[in-house]
N, C-alpha and C positions, 0 to 999 in steps of 0.2 A: 641882376642882382643888386647893384652897385642903388639905383635908384632905392632899390628899400630898406639898405646899411642906411642911403641920408634921409631920407625921410626916419627914418626908427631911433637913430645915434643919443640925443638926446636921453630918452626912453633908456637905453642903453644903457648907458653914462647913469641916468637915477638907477636904475636897480645894483650897479656895483655899489654904487655910494652906499646904498642901503646895504647889502654884504660886509664893505667897509666898516663900517659904526656895531659891529657885532664886534668885541675882542677874545678872536679866538687862538687863544695866548697859550698854547699845549705847552710849556714850560712851568706854567702855574699854576697851581689846584686852582684856589681860587676863582681862576678863570676856565674852569671845568664846563661849567656849565654855561659858560660862552660858547665853547670849542664846540658844545654836541647843539649849538641854538645856528650857526655857522654849515654844518652836515645836514639841518634840517631845513635850512633857507634852498643847498643847495640841489639837495634832493626837490623840494617843488620844482626848482629853474630844469631839471632834469625833462620833468615828467612834462610840463609845459612846451616844450622842444620838441616833443615829441617820443622821445628814449622808452625803450621798454626794458620790460624788470629791471625799473627802473626799483634798488632799495638802499640802505644801512646796513652796511656787512658790519657784525659784531666783532670785535678784536679783544683783547684782552687790556689792550687800552682805549684810543682814536676807535669812533668806527670810518668802516670806507665807506662811500658814495658810488657807488657803483648803476651803471646805465647803460641800454644798448640798443644798435639798432642796429639786427642782420636782414637785409637788404633779399640778399640770395646766396644761397652755400655756397656757389659759384664761382663769387667774386674775394677778393682779398679782402684783408683784413685789417684793421688799423687799431690798438689799444693805445688809447691818450691816457697819459699821467697828467698828475700834478698835484697841489697838496693846495687844504684850506687851511691849515694852522697858522700862526703867526709868530715875527717875535719875540718877546718882550717890547714895550715902549722906551722900559729908561734909559734916562735917565726924564721926566717928562716934561721938569723945565728948556729941557735946551730946543724946544718942538715950537715953532713958530704961530703952529697954530696946537688942538688939542690933539690928539694920534687918532682916536679914534670918533673923530668929530673932522668926517673929510667935508674938506675943498677942493672948490678949485680956483686955483689962481695963475695967470700967466701961459692958462692950455695946459696944464700941468693937475694932477690928483696928488691932493696931498694928505695923504695916513697911512697907517704901518699897516703892510700886506697892500697897498696899492698896485707897484708891481710885486712883489717876492709874498705870497704866490696867484692872489686873489685877482691879480685885475686880468694877469696871463692866462690862469683858467679861466676865468669869465669871456677872453674871446673865443675858448675853444666854443661855450654855453652859447655865443648870439651866432655863432657864425656856422651853429646849426641848426639854428632857427633862420640864421639865411637862406642855406642850400632845402631845408623845409619850404620858407615861402616859395624858389623858384624851381620846387617841384618835387628833388629828387634825391637820396645821398647815392653816390653815384658806386660806394662800398661799404663793405659792415662796418660799422665804427660800434670799439667799446671805449665805454669812459669809465676810470678809476680815480676815482682821488680821494684824500686821504689825510686823517689829518696829525700826524705825529710826524713831518719829514724834518723840522726845526729842532727836535730833540732825537734825532735818530734813525725816526722810521722802524722802532725797535719791534712791532708786528707786520711790518708789510711783508719781509720774508717767506712766513710763517705762511698768511695771508696768501697769496702769492703757492709755496707749496701745495699748500692745499686747495688750490681751489687752480689748479692748470689746465682741464677740462675749461672754463670757463672764462680764461683769462685766452685761448689756444689763439693766435692772432699771426702777421705774418711778417711787419713790426710796431715798434716802438714811437710815438712822436709826445716828447715833452717842450711844454713852454716855458723853462725858468732861468733861463739863461737870457744871453742879451748880444747888441748886432754893435757894432765898431758907431756910429751915430748915423743918424733919420737919412744923410745922405751920402750913407758908405754902410750899405747891408750887407751884412753876415753870417753864417749861421758856422758856432761853432762844435769842431771838429774833435775836439780831447778836452777831458776835462780831469782836474788833479784830483787824488785820494787823500784820506783825511784819518791821521792819527790822532786823539781830542784826550787828554789828561787832567787830572788835577794834583795838586802838590799840595801838600803840608810838612812843613820842618815844626818840632818840640825841640825845646831846651829844659828848664824849669819847669816847675808842676803848679808854677800859678807864676801870675804875672808878677814882677819884682821890681823895687823902686830902685829908679838908675843909678842913683847919687851912694848906695850901701850895694850897688850889684855892681857896679857898672863896670866895666874891664876885666871884673872876674870869674863870667859864666857868659858861653857862645847866646852870642842875640838872635835868633830864629831869623830875624828880617832881616841884622844888614848881611847872616849866611845867605838867607835865601836871594838875595841883590846881586852874590858875589859868586852862586852856583848858578842863575840865571846867566849872569855875565859872560864865564866863563864857556858858554855855551855856541858859542860865534868867536872866530879870532880875529885877525885884524882884517881879513878881507871878507870879513861877514861871512865865509866857511863855517859850518854845522861843524863839533867836532867831536860828534859821537860818535866813536870807532868806528867802521865799519859802515856808518849812516849812508856811505855815494857807492860802497858795492857791485849793486842789479841800477842803478840809474841809468838809462837808455839815454847813450851821446847821440847826438843827429851830427849828419854829415855837415861841414861847412855848407855844398848847397843843400841840405833842409834847412842850415840855418839863413842862410841868404835867402831862403824862398820866406821863412817864417819874417821878416822880417821887411817885406812887401806890404805888409801892412801897414797904411797911411795912420801914424805916430807920430805924435812932437812934443818932445820932453817938454819943450817950455810950457805948451798948453794942458799936456803934464800937471804939472807944479802947479802952476797960476790953480789950474780946476778944484786941485785939496789945502793952496795955501801953505807947498814948500819954499824955501828955498832953492830946493835942488834935491833933485833925483837920488835914491841910494839902496844900496843893496850886496849880491852877491859878487865882486869882482870878479873880468873878463864878458861878464856878459851884456848883452839891450833888456832895457824896462821889458821890451815884447822881452825878449827870452827869459826874465826872472820871475813873468808872472804866468807865461806860457809852458815851458819845459823843467825849469828849474823845483825844487824842493825848497820849502823853507821851514821855518822855524818860529814861532812868534808865543809871548805870550800876549793872552786875552785880560788878564785881570789879575792883579793883585794884591792881598789886601791882610790887614794882622796889627793890634794893637789899637792904641788911642785916636781916633781921630776924630771926633768931636769937638766943640768951644774951646780954647784956649787950653792949654794945656796940663798937662798930667803926663809927666816924669815916671815912664813906664818901661822894662823892657816888658814886652810881651811873652805870654809863656807858648804861643802859636803862629806861624805866620801861614798863610796860603797864596798861591797863583795855580791858575788855568792859563796850560799851555799845549796850543793846537799846531801839527806840524802836517805841510801840504805836499804830498807827495805824488813822482813821474811813474810813468810806466815802467814798469821790470820790480819797482818797488810791494810789497804788501803791507799795509798797517798792521796783521799780525807781527813783522818783520820787527818793524820798524819801534812799535811798542816793549817788545822785548826790547831793544836797545836801548830805549829812549829808559826802560824804567832801571836795566842796569846800571849803567852808567850812571844815572840822578842819587841812585843809592853808593857809588861805590866814591863819588867825589864826595857825597857830604863830609862833613868831620867829628871826629869824634864826639863833640862837647851836644852834637844833637841827633837830633833820630827821626826818618824820616818816611815817608806814607806817599805812592804814588799811586792814584785811583785811576782803572783806565775808563774815559766815557763811551762816544761814541766813535767807530773809525769808518772805514770806506778806500774802495780800489778808484786807482788810476782808468781811466779809459782812453780810445781813441779809435773812433769808430768812420769806415770807410768814405768815400770822397763820389767812388765809381759806383758804388750801388743805386739802383731802381728809385728805393726812399729818396735818397740826398740829390739827385739829377731833380726827382719829383717837387724838392723844398728847391733847391734853386731855382728851378723853371719856374715856379712859382712867386717868388721872392723879385723874379726879375720883373714878371708879369705886374707887380703892381709897384716896385721901384724905379722901374723903369731901367735898372742898373746888375749885372749879375753880382750875386752875392761872394765875398771872397772867405775862405774856408779861413778857421780862425786854433787859434789854441785858448782855450778859458782858465784863468785860475782857481777860480770856482771848486768844488764836489759834491756830485748829485749819486751819492755810494749804491743806490737802489739802481743805475745805467749798467753798474758792470753784475749786480745783482741778475737784473732781469736776464742779461747775454749767459748767467751761467745756468740761474732757473729754467729761463722755455725758450734759449735758446736763441734771442731775437736781438738784433743790431737797435740802436735807438736812433732817430732825429732830433738834432736839437734846435726848434726852430725859433728859438727867441726875438722881443721884442723888445727888452729893456735896452738901458745903457747904464753905462760906469756913471755917471753924475746924480743918476734918480736915485742916492742915497741907503741904499736897502740895506739890512740890519742898521741902520746910525737913524736918531731924529732928526726930522722934518724928510722923511723917507716920498719919492713921488713919483709918476708916473704920466707920460708925458699923451693928453688926448691921441692925439694923430697918431702916436703908439699903438694905442691898443684900437683905434677906430682902421689902421692899417694891420692891424695883428687878423680884427675879422675879415678883413678883404682877402686875406693871402691864403687864410688857413681852408676854405672854401677852393683854389686852386691847388692847391697841394693833396688835396685829393683826388678832385677830376684829373691831374695828371697820374699819379702813381696806380689809378685802377687803369688808367688806359695804357700803361706801360704793362702794366699783370695781365695784359689779355692773352 
């Protein structure tokens, strides 16, 4: 296995780069043809590595790429999930190289989607090729890669509900997460949920001259900024009433265990160019990222933003606001609380609209399962160290959905790093991480199959 990987690693990288050139941005309709092209590319690779019943499964949106290898009905079945769509690359001018013209420099692949999630999906494709060359698949494998994760996976739950027999499995394997460092392997066992909104604040019925009207009307941009500022108190505690009612509180022992992960605030600050850490008082950086809920403005706009001056009071102001949720919170609950609160705090001189976008539920996965142990053993084999279980700050809403609809737990066997700049300009993925993933994944299948006998 190791020799085949070594002999073909350049080809594996070339194939990934070819896929990364396809701008499969699901959020922007102008890239719809490219999204379909990326799906077709993946379908062809599924066929090349020996999967059967390969198809593009239609949905109301982008297709799901599916393939399977059923070795023996008596063997366990692993369902692999990932996504081939990517985030928008804007602002393009902040990239050191064009986002859809991949380059390898300093042993990193620079491109939109390099880590999230094309690079990590492609590890699984090439791991199947390696296993095929090694003689046999040790268990049954089903692979389902969607094209709408970056816009909320709106059609995935429908597909899952309508295809439970097709997707029947014993565990789900996902590589859309990260690890602590290349010399500190880890497996995420917790993810935060998400409640995402767009807000609109409207004042006058048109843009107004700021000299003729300034001081006599509510300025929607000023009002929106005040409303947003009021959502946190002086301790960075979220001020929405009842927001924390159901937050799971860890014991001191659990918090101490969580903080055993190797972390340096100094390195954390240096990596993102900040003079100091920041967050909810009374919690460490590790805790703020992993076990505490958050509220952040992801975008804000309104008024004149072009060159030079235009002295207007804008008619409207907008913002996108997301909240990361922790166990025992639900996206429906928090969505309702946010909508009610944001409307309540609006002054009488404006009107407010709150438009919910996608949401997702927090999840904690077991560390005593056969599948988790198989993944931990696999990483220990290839990294030479036992991986540390960690809580991730991001959200993969479909993990909770898989549990609800299919009754299956998920193993989050990710190989990315926090420094990979996913969702940001200059996203990249280490060549080491890509190849290490291909090396590790077959060990997971063998360990899991052996343990399930």
